[in-house]
C-alpha angles and dihedrals in degrees: 000000000000090000091051092053091048089050090050091050091049092047090048090051092050090048092051091046090052090048092050091047090049091050092048091049090050091050091048092052092045090054090050090053091050090053094049090046091053090047090052090049091049091049091050091050090050091049091050092048091048093050093046089063089065099030088064087070092055093104138123094236125044134151127232090254087061089053091049090050094051092046090053091049092049092047091051090049093048091050092049091051098034090134094049115065091184089070097045119114126209121215127196134174128182125213112203100171106096090199094048111175088219091074091239118123120241111273145094117293124201137156087275094062098024094125089091090050090047092050091050089051090055091056104076096203094047091047091050090054092046091054088056095056120104124236141171129210108250100176140018116176134183129213112251087212102050105014088232126129107267104168134036122177134185136187128204117247121215115233093249088056088055102039101022122235 
C-alpha cells in the first residue's frame, strides 16, 4: 500500500510539473505573439506615415514649387532604396501649355527624360516661372506588393482652368 501511495504522489507531481510547463509554454508563446503584433502595428504606422507624405499632394490645385518638392522627395526615396526596386517611386508631370513660361516644351516629364527638367532647374528665371505654374494630381498609385506609393502623376492646369474665364 505504501508503494501505491508513493506512486500516486509521484504521478501527481509529474502531472503538476507537466501542467506548469504547459502554462509556461503558453505564456511564452503569448508573449511572442504580442511582440509580433506590436511589430506589425509599428510597420503599419510607418507605412501610413510614408504614404501620407505623398497623399498630401493628391489635390486639384498645386503650384510648380509643390511639384519640385515632390520630385525631390521621390528622388531622395529612390536613392535611399536604390537596391530595392519594390520601394522605388515613379514621378510624372505633364505640361500642356505649348507656350509654357518655364521654357520647357509641352510633354510628359519623368525620371527617364528628366534632363530637360534638370536643365530648367539650373536656370534661375525658368525655375522661378515653373514654380508659378498650376498643376493637379491626376494619379496616385500604391504597390500591391508593399502597399507603398509607387507612382505620382501631375498635369499642368491652364490659368483659365484655375481662375475661370
